[in-house]
C-alpha positions as CSV (number, residue, x, y, z in Angstrom):
1,M,72.2,35.6,-53.7
2,R,71.5,34.2,-50.2
3,D,74.4,36.3,-48.4
4,L,73.0,39.3,-50.3
5,A,69.7,38.7,-49.3
6,A,70.8,38.4,-45.9
7,R,72.1,41.9,-45.9
8,W,69.8,43.7,-48.4
9,D,68.3,45.9,-45.8
10,D,71.5,47.1,-44.3
11,D,73.4,47.3,-47.7
12,A,71.1,48.7,-50.0
13,I,67.8,49.9,-48.5
14,A,69.4,51.6,-45.5
15,E,71.6,53.7,-47.8
16,R,68.7,55.2,-49.3
17,P,70.3,55.2,-52.7
18,D,68.7,57.3,-55.8
19,W,70.5,54.7,-57.9
20,L,70.9,51.2,-57.1
21,A,73.5,49.1,-59.5
22,V,73.1,45.2,-58.9
23,L,75.2,42.3,-60.4
24,I,74.7,39.1,-59.0
25,G,74.6,35.5,-60.0
26,I,78.1,34.6,-61.1
27,N,79.0,32.5,-58.1
28,D,75.6,31.3,-57.4
29,I,75.9,29.6,-60.7
30,W,79.7,28.5,-60.4
31,R,79.0,26.6,-57.3
32,H,77.1,24.3,-59.5
33,Y,80.1,23.4,-61.0
34,G,82.8,23.8,-58.1
35,D,83.2,22.0,-54.5
36,R,80.4,23.9,-52.9
37,P,77.3,22.7,-54.8
38,D,75.0,22.9,-51.9
39,E,75.6,26.7,-52.0
40,A,74.6,26.7,-55.7
41,V,71.2,28.9,-56.4
42,G,68.8,27.4,-58.7
43,I,67.5,29.8,-61.5
44,E,64.2,29.8,-60.1
45,E,65.3,30.9,-56.5
46,Y,67.6,33.4,-58.5
47,E,64.4,35.0,-60.3
48,R,62.2,35.0,-57.1
49,T,64.7,36.4,-54.6
50,L,66.3,39.1,-56.9
51,R,62.6,40.3,-57.8
52,D,61.8,40.5,-54.3
53,L,64.8,42.3,-53.3
54,L,64.5,44.7,-56.1
55,R,61.0,45.4,-55.3
56,R,61.6,46.0,-51.7
57,A,64.4,48.6,-52.7
58,V,62.0,50.3,-55.2
59,D,59.4,50.7,-53.0
60,A,61.4,51.9,-50.0
61,T,63.7,54.2,-51.7
62,G,62.2,55.1,-55.0
63,C,65.8,54.5,-56.4
64,R,66.3,53.8,-60.2
65,L,68.3,50.4,-60.9
66,I,71.0,49.5,-63.0
67,L,71.1,45.7,-63.6
68,G,74.1,43.8,-64.7
69,D,74.1,40.5,-66.3
70,P,76.0,37.7,-64.7
71,F,78.8,36.8,-66.9
72,F,81.4,33.5,-67.7
73,I,84.4,34.3,-69.6
74,E,84.0,31.6,-71.8
75,P,83.4,32.0,-75.8
76,D,81.9,28.2,-76.2
77,R,78.2,28.8,-75.5
78,S,77.6,24.9,-75.3
79,V,80.1,24.6,-72.1
80,P,77.5,23.9,-69.5
81,Q,78.5,26.7,-67.1
82,R,78.3,29.4,-70.1
83,A,74.8,28.0,-71.0
84,D,73.6,28.3,-67.4
85,T,75.0,31.9,-67.1
86,D,73.2,32.7,-70.6
87,R,69.9,31.7,-69.0
88,Y,70.3,33.6,-65.7
89,A,71.5,36.8,-67.8
90,A,68.2,36.5,-69.5
91,V,66.5,36.6,-66.3
92,M,68.5,39.6,-65.4
93,A,67.5,41.3,-68.8
94,G,63.7,40.3,-67.9
95,L,63.8,42.0,-64.8
96,A,65.5,45.0,-66.1
97,A,62.6,45.3,-68.6
98,E,60.0,44.7,-65.7
99,F,61.6,47.3,-63.3
100,D,62.5,49.7,-66.3
101,A,66.1,49.7,-65.2
102,V,69.3,50.4,-67.0
103,H,70.2,47.1,-68.4
104,V,74.0,46.3,-68.6
105,P,74.7,43.3,-71.2
106,N,78.0,42.1,-69.4
107,Q,78.2,38.7,-71.1
108,A,77.8,40.6,-74.7
109,A,80.8,42.9,-73.6
110,F,82.9,40.0,-72.9
111,D,81.9,38.0,-76.1
112,R,83.0,41.0,-78.1
113,V,86.6,40.7,-76.6
114,L,86.5,36.9,-76.9
115,A,85.9,37.0,-80.5
116,V,89.4,38.2,-80.6
117,S,91.4,37.0,-77.7
118,P,91.4,34.0,-75.5
119,A,89.8,33.8,-72.2
120,T,93.0,33.5,-70.3
121,R,93.5,37.5,-71.3
122,W,90.7,38.3,-69.0
123,A,90.6,35.9,-66.1
124,D,92.2,32.6,-65.2
125,D,89.1,30.9,-63.8
126,R,86.7,32.3,-66.3
127,V,84.8,34.2,-63.4
128,H,87.3,36.7,-61.8
129,P,88.5,39.1,-64.2
130,Y,91.9,40.6,-64.2
131,L,92.3,44.4,-64.4
132,P,91.6,44.5,-68.1
133,G,88.3,42.6,-67.6
134,H,87.2,45.2,-65.3
135,A,87.8,47.7,-68.0
136,V,85.3,45.6,-70.0
137,L,82.4,45.6,-67.5
138,A,83.4,49.5,-67.0
139,D,82.8,50.3,-70.7
140,A,79.8,47.9,-70.8
141,Y,78.4,50.0,-67.5
142,L,79.3,53.5,-69.2
143,S,77.7,52.4,-72.7
144,A,74.5,51.3,-70.9
145,L,74.2,54.7,-69.2
146,G,74.8,56.4,-72.5
147,V,78.4,57.8,-71.7
148,A,80.6,57.7,-74.5
């Protein structure tokens, strides 16, 4: 989140997008559970920073937003990282409603495939999907945009 905020003006606003797709938070959460906890972004900072970035983009460009939930490729919702990811995804869903954005429920898309296959089919670290996992995400985006 902090890296995105530092480059937001150049990478997002300066491009003057009509549509802006944002998927952020996976690594911010992951850092809580890895070897770089000082880089973790708490949920309050996540929501505050993301709301500010989105507001700046919309105000500066008039763009429409596509907001994708962060995800963790883990079916067990009691796993702490999965539980945290669900909380951050709820923030993203709330911001999608607040900004009248297209909301992409990425975690729900992975939950559907995890109901019939192991997490290792989609990613070895449950964070960085293999190519089939990218297809799951692409389908989630197309569905959210109303493309069959």
